[in-house]
C-alpha positions as MATLAB code, in Angstrom:
seq = 'MSSRIERTFPKITEQGLDDLRQRIGVKIGATAEPWCYEATRDNIRHYAHGIGDDNPLWCDPDYAAQTRHGGIIALPSFLFSTSRIVSGYVGGLPGVHAMWSGADWTWHKTIKRNDTISTEAYLKDLVEHQTRFAGRAVQQIYHVDFFNQHGDKVAEADSWCFRTERDHAREQGSKYKEVRAREPRRYTPEEIQEAYKLYAGEEVRGSTPRYWEDVTEGEELPVLFKGPMTVTGFIAYAQGWGGLYIRANKLAWKLIDAHPNAGITNRFGIPDVPERVHWEEDFALEVGAPGAYDYGPERTSWLTHQLTNWMGDDGFLRQASCKIRRHNPEGDMLFIKGKVKRKFSEGGRYLVEIEQVARNQDDELSVVGSGIVELPSRR';
ca = [
      -4.174  175.501   17.512;
      -8.060  174.322   17.546;
      -9.358  172.800   14.131;
     -12.342  173.675   15.464;
     -15.392  174.767   12.503;
     -16.734  177.581   13.260;
     -20.566  177.996   11.378;
     -24.128  178.221   11.759;
     -26.917  175.820   11.006;
     -29.789  175.634    8.678;
     -33.163  176.813   11.236;
     -36.832  175.104   12.195;
     -38.803  177.839    9.859;
     -42.648  177.490    9.969;
     -42.992  177.046    6.210;
     -40.899  173.992    6.448;
     -43.117  172.695    9.433;
     -46.124  173.472    6.510;
     -44.714  171.960    3.965;
     -43.648  168.706    6.165;
     -47.407  168.507    7.210;
     -48.877  168.032    4.181;
     -47.015  164.433    4.197;
     -48.798  163.276    6.547;
     -51.090  160.006    5.587;
     -49.572  159.982    2.221;
     -48.342  156.796    1.693;
     -44.653  157.168    0.765;
     -42.914  156.134   -2.515;
     -39.657  155.343   -3.585;
     -36.983  155.774   -0.733;
     -33.527  154.830   -0.855;
     -32.786  151.628   -1.037;
     -32.396  149.934    2.440;
     -29.120  147.550    3.605;
     -30.570  144.845    3.306;
     -33.511  143.235    1.317;
     -33.281  139.567    2.755;
     -32.775  137.796    5.551;
     -29.919  135.502    4.921;
     -27.351  133.786    7.276;
     -24.248  136.456    6.770;
     -26.852  139.673    6.933;
     -28.405  138.494   10.065;
     -25.301  137.159   11.538;
     -23.684  140.922   10.908;
     -26.642  142.577   12.366;
     -26.358  140.364   15.206;
     -22.872  140.712   16.020;
     -22.972  144.653   15.190;
     -25.137  144.485   18.596;
     -22.977  141.962   20.406;
     -25.262  139.277   20.553;
     -23.785  135.831   19.325;
     -27.033  133.822   20.235;
     -26.879  130.572   18.083;
     -30.392  130.681   17.036;
     -29.423  134.016   14.754;
     -25.581  132.716   13.974;
     -24.909  128.968   13.435;
     -26.988  126.380   11.207;
     -26.327  123.368   13.048;
     -27.430  124.438   16.383;
     -30.805  126.004   14.426;
     -31.786  123.104   12.507;
     -32.551  121.072   16.345;
     -34.790  124.309   17.347;
     -38.587  123.948   16.672;
     -38.046  126.418   13.606;
     -35.801  124.164   11.622;
     -32.702  126.411   11.132;
     -31.855  130.129   11.363;
     -34.347  132.942   12.014;
     -33.713  136.712   11.972;
     -33.387  138.425   15.273;
     -36.534  140.878   16.050;
     -34.348  143.835   15.556;
     -32.844  143.440   12.131;
     -35.717  144.799   10.165;
     -33.944  148.035   10.934;
     -31.746  147.137    8.157;
     -34.913  146.905    5.702;
     -36.264  150.167    6.124;
     -34.073  153.414    5.913;
     -37.120  155.499    7.564;
     -37.874  153.043   10.144;
     -34.314  154.047   11.253;
     -34.817  157.379   11.041;
     -33.621  158.876    7.888;
     -36.701  161.274    7.698;
     -37.084  163.641    4.579;
     -38.044  167.216    5.304;
     -36.380  170.171    7.014;
     -33.227  169.677    5.200;
     -30.049  170.628    7.210;
     -31.717  170.583   10.387;
     -30.404  168.013   12.598;
     -32.409  164.332   13.306;
     -31.843  162.566   16.120;
     -33.789  158.933   16.148;
     -35.663  158.629   19.708;
     -37.833  156.106   19.737;
     -39.969  153.195   18.495;
     -43.038  151.246   19.117;
     -42.860  147.989   17.473;
     -45.179  144.760   16.846;
     -44.162  141.391   15.449;
     -46.716  138.983   13.554;
     -44.539  136.079   12.591;
     -40.706  135.097   12.605;
     -38.484  136.336    9.978;
     -36.724  133.218    8.484;
     -34.116  132.811    6.885;
     -33.596  134.105    3.111;
     -36.682  136.376    3.228;
     -37.432  138.618    1.202;
     -38.809  142.269    3.549;
     -40.245  144.710    1.530;
     -42.062  148.060    3.557;
     -44.830  150.721    3.441;
     -44.636  153.800    5.079;
     -46.394  157.130    5.540;
     -45.389  160.196    7.790;
     -48.158  159.808   10.843;
     -47.308  162.887   12.899;
     -45.492  165.930   14.004;
     -45.885  167.155   17.312;
     -43.737  169.643   18.971;
     -41.656  169.950   22.223;
     -39.394  172.468   24.349;
     -36.363  170.350   25.214;
     -33.317  171.070   27.595;
     -30.987  169.505   24.494;
     -31.876  172.003   22.149;
     -35.247  174.369   22.816;
     -37.907  173.855   20.609;
     -37.559  170.260   18.565;
     -40.134  168.991   16.078;
     -41.177  165.086   16.744;
     -41.113  163.574   13.616;
     -42.840  159.927   13.886;
     -43.530  157.378   10.844;
     -45.060  154.154   10.423;
     -44.068  151.378    9.017;
     -45.389  147.934    7.526;
     -43.038  144.928    6.898;
     -43.705  142.432    4.310;
     -42.627  138.704    3.273;
     -42.122  137.651   -0.127;
     -45.628  135.626    0.521;
     -47.255  138.985    1.265;
     -47.072  138.215    5.028;
     -47.335  141.607    7.602;
     -44.156  140.398    9.992;
     -44.475  142.975   11.711;
     -44.808  147.037   12.102;
     -43.645  149.874   13.716;
     -43.987  153.067   14.935;
     -40.300  154.932   15.400;
     -39.596  158.318   15.596;
     -36.647  161.424   15.649;
     -36.420  164.832   17.239;
     -35.449  167.485   14.483;
     -33.039  170.047   16.512;
     -31.241  173.006   15.578;
     -27.798  172.388   15.997;
     -27.008  175.845   16.597;
     -29.211  176.083   19.375;
     -28.049  172.893   20.601;
     -24.348  173.599   20.897;
     -24.713  177.136   22.462;
     -27.902  177.047   24.363;
     -28.806  173.548   25.173;
     -28.670  173.033   28.772;
     -28.648  169.078   29.218;
     -25.134  168.085   28.562;
     -22.982  171.590   30.313;
     -22.348  169.501   33.091;
     -20.955  166.367   31.139;
     -19.288  168.352   28.755;
     -17.367  170.317   31.664;
     -16.700  166.927   33.307;
     -12.542  165.407   32.534;
     -12.887  162.284   30.119;
     -13.504  159.426   32.049;
     -10.393  156.978   32.037;
     -11.304  153.820   33.551;
      -8.656  151.371   35.895;
      -7.651  147.832   34.788;
      -9.990  146.720   38.191;
     -13.128  148.978   36.782;
     -12.846  146.883   33.208;
     -12.966  143.739   34.450;
     -15.315  144.114   36.906;
     -17.944  144.832   34.210;
     -16.668  142.180   31.906;
     -17.984  139.645   34.606;
     -21.138  140.727   33.165;
     -20.428  139.601   29.269;
     -18.861  136.346   31.156;
     -21.853  135.848   32.872;
     -24.387  136.491   30.638;
     -27.115  134.263   30.037;
     -28.908  133.254   26.960;
     -31.416  130.917   27.436;
     -31.240  129.234   24.435;
     -32.957  125.729   24.228;
     -34.245  125.293   27.649;
     -38.146  125.849   27.420;
     -38.794  129.254   29.756;
     -42.775  128.191   30.685;
     -45.524  130.750   31.142;
     -46.279  128.799   34.391;
     -42.316  129.294   36.053;
     -42.443  133.038   35.584;
     -43.485  135.659   38.620;
     -44.504  138.999   38.380;
     -42.081  140.935   40.130;
     -38.680  138.879   39.101;
     -36.102  140.277   37.883;
     -34.039  139.906   34.206;
     -30.450  139.312   34.251;
     -28.594  142.684   34.019;
     -27.508  143.061   30.374;
     -24.180  144.856   29.889;
     -23.585  146.996   26.667;
     -19.913  148.715   26.351;
     -17.614  150.256   27.399;
     -18.869  152.097   24.205;
     -15.613  153.074   21.514;
     -16.124  154.416   17.921;
     -14.859  151.148   16.935;
     -18.604  149.552   18.327;
     -20.517  152.405   16.495;
     -18.743  151.481   13.351;
     -19.432  147.797   14.373;
     -23.076  148.191   14.256;
     -23.351  150.599   11.030;
     -21.864  147.909    9.251;
     -24.387  145.365   10.245;
     -27.449  148.220    9.976;
     -25.852  149.772    7.032;
     -25.649  153.547    7.673;
     -27.333  155.512    4.390;
     -24.375  158.351    4.640;
     -21.584  156.161    4.797;
     -20.441  155.858    1.525;
     -16.758  156.116   -0.359;
     -15.388  158.191   -3.520;
     -17.963  158.311   -6.129;
     -20.811  157.120   -4.392;
     -20.350  160.163   -1.498;
     -19.760  162.383   -4.125;
     -23.255  161.148   -5.854;
     -25.294  161.471   -2.375;
     -23.482  165.005   -1.862;
     -24.558  165.954   -5.416;
     -27.774  165.328   -5.235;
     -28.294  166.408   -1.511;
     -25.997  169.292   -0.976;
     -27.346  169.959    2.742;
     -25.611  166.538    3.032;
     -22.314  167.527    2.938;
     -20.912  169.567    5.806;
     -17.391  170.394    5.459;
     -14.798  168.585    7.739;
     -11.505  169.975    8.400;
      -9.846  169.751    5.592;
     -12.610  171.428    3.531;
     -14.493  168.542    2.745;
     -17.636  168.068    2.187;
     -18.576  164.900    5.025;
     -21.815  163.999    6.133;
     -23.605  164.396    9.214;
     -23.562  160.997   10.141;
     -20.102  161.235   11.067;
     -21.438  162.462   14.645;
     -21.073  158.953   15.647;
     -17.143  158.649   14.955;
     -15.896  162.119   15.122;
     -16.461  164.022   18.721;
     -15.254  167.359   17.249;
     -18.307  167.147   14.905;
     -20.691  165.644   17.980;
     -19.705  168.473   19.989;
     -20.677  171.158   17.317;
     -24.388  169.702   17.160;
     -24.566  169.692   20.813;
     -23.564  166.407   21.563;
     -21.644  165.218   24.645;
     -19.476  163.164   22.120;
     -18.920  160.536   19.564;
     -22.398  158.495   20.235;
     -24.211  155.224   19.516;
     -27.322  154.618   16.826;
     -30.774  155.348   18.349;
     -32.030  151.589   16.469;
     -28.738  150.393   18.283;
     -30.017  151.149   21.624;
     -33.614  149.932   21.096;
     -31.813  146.650   19.403;
     -29.500  146.109   23.122;
     -33.310  146.310   24.520;
     -34.813  143.452   22.602;
     -31.335  141.608   22.910;
     -32.183  141.178   26.861;
     -35.356  139.891   25.940;
     -34.606  137.386   23.572;
     -31.635  136.219   25.793;
     -34.807  135.359   28.189;
     -37.586  134.153   26.598;
     -35.450  130.777   24.599;
     -35.545  129.490   21.418;
     -39.312  128.773   21.970;
     -40.297  132.215   22.904;
     -41.543  134.451   20.671;
     -41.227  138.709   20.755;
     -44.050  140.152   20.434;
     -44.052  144.116   21.213;
     -41.359  146.206   22.698;
     -41.014  150.055   23.043;
     -37.808  152.281   23.509;
     -37.988  155.908   24.648;
     -34.246  156.944   24.487;
     -33.559  159.656   27.281;
     -30.095  160.955   26.718;
     -26.364  160.254   24.673;
     -24.023  157.386   24.888;
     -21.335  159.003   24.010;
     -17.607  157.061   23.605;
     -16.398  155.381   27.238;
     -19.746  155.001   28.255;
     -20.864  151.770   30.201;
     -24.703  150.535   30.160;
     -26.596  148.339   32.387;
     -29.933  147.510   31.066;
     -32.305  145.890   34.250;
     -35.797  144.354   33.178;
     -38.490  142.858   35.461;
     -41.971  141.162   34.673;
     -44.629  143.289   35.713;
     -47.410  141.399   34.707;
     -48.206  137.878   33.405;
     -51.371  137.185   31.165;
     -53.563  135.249   28.902;
     -55.224  136.817   25.684;
     -56.508  135.278   22.707;
     -54.957  131.712   23.631;
     -51.600  133.196   24.176;
     -49.603  132.980   27.348;
     -47.986  136.506   27.735;
     -45.566  138.270   29.882;
     -45.086  142.120   29.961;
     -41.304  143.031   30.622;
     -40.611  146.922   31.687;
     -36.557  147.657   31.103;
     -34.411  151.006   32.399;
     -30.601  151.220   31.233;
     -28.730  153.232   33.393;
     -24.844  154.333   32.586;
     -22.366  154.337   34.950;
     -22.852  157.284   36.782;
     -26.815  156.105   36.987;
     -27.897  158.592   34.208;
     -31.185  157.624   32.983;
     -30.021  156.640   29.295;
     -33.495  154.888   28.149;
     -36.787  153.253   29.270;
     -38.808  150.533   27.359;
     -40.528  147.696   27.741;
     -41.562  144.225   25.810;
     -44.210  141.594   25.777;
     -42.883  138.389   25.443;
     -45.597  135.104   24.191;
     -43.959  132.425   26.426;
     -45.044  128.245   26.073;
     -47.235  126.959   27.945;
     -47.720  123.459   30.405;
     -51.197  123.596   29.364;
];
C-alpha cells in the first residue's frame, strides 16, 4: 500500500506578489538568528567538512600558522552560515515552495579566525519566469552585506530563490519526467572505485604559490568530484551550514506554532518542515523534484572549493557566480570542470577569470559558474 499523501499547496497570487513588491529596497530588520555568529575554529572546520573540503588552511592550526595568514582563516563560502537571507530563507508567499538557485558573490577581506560577522540585507527585485519545472515561477533576489567586528565590509552577495507552485511542479512540470521514469541508478563496485580515484588524486595547491605569470589562458583546472550523492552527505552539509528548519522537540513546535505553513504533515500525521525535501524522497517527489536532493548553497560552495584548491594559500577569491540548472538527487555524481577564460591586471591586482561547469554521471548540466581569483605576482 502506498504511503503517498494527497494534498494541495498554496498558490502564487497577485495579492501576494503585490505585498512582496512593497518590500523591495527596504532594509530587513530582525531576522532568524544565523547558525554562526563567529568564525571560530570549530565553526570553520564544520562548514569545510560539510562540503568535503579538508584544506589545512581552514582545518589545521599548526599548518595555518606557517602561512602568510598566521593562523586559520575561513573558507569564502563559510559566510553562508552567517546569514539566513543569503542562504535562501525568504519572506512572503507563505507555503509557496522556495528553491535556492544561485548567487553572485564579491569578497573584500579575508575572514579570520574568531571574526564576528554581522549582516544587512534587503529584497532587491522580483522577476517572473515561465519554467519547465513548475510553469510560473518568481525569482526573488536579495542583497546581503557582511561586516566583521571592526565594521569592515568583508563581502557582499546577491542571492536568489525561485518560488514555485508545488502542485504544478508535481503534476504538470516536464523537466524531470524522464528522470522519474528511470530505474534507480545502481553503480558497480568498479564504477565507484573509478570515481574515487578523483578523490585520491585531488590536488590542494596549499603552500606552493601559483603565480599569475605562470597561468595560461585556456588552461584547465583539475576536475573536482562530488558524490555519489547520499542523504548522509546532505545532512553533513546541514550540520556545518545550519538548516533553519532543522529543530527538535519543543523548538520544532515553537517554529511551527509561530509559522503554521512551515508544518506540512508527514506520513505519521505529524507537522514537519518543508526542508525535508533534502532527506525524504517521497516528499521531494510531492514538490516535483526527482528525489531527495542537495542544497543550493552547498552547490555554490563546491564551485568555490575548486577555486580555492587551485589558487593556493597566497591567492584570494575576489568574485564567484553560481547558477543552478537542475537538482542533484540522491545517487548522482557531479564532475566540476574549470577553465581559465582570461588573465588581467586591475588596480594593482593580478587577476584570473575562470569559467566553471558541472555535469552529472549522465552528462546532464547541473550548474554553471565563474570566479575571479587574485594571485601573487613575481613583479
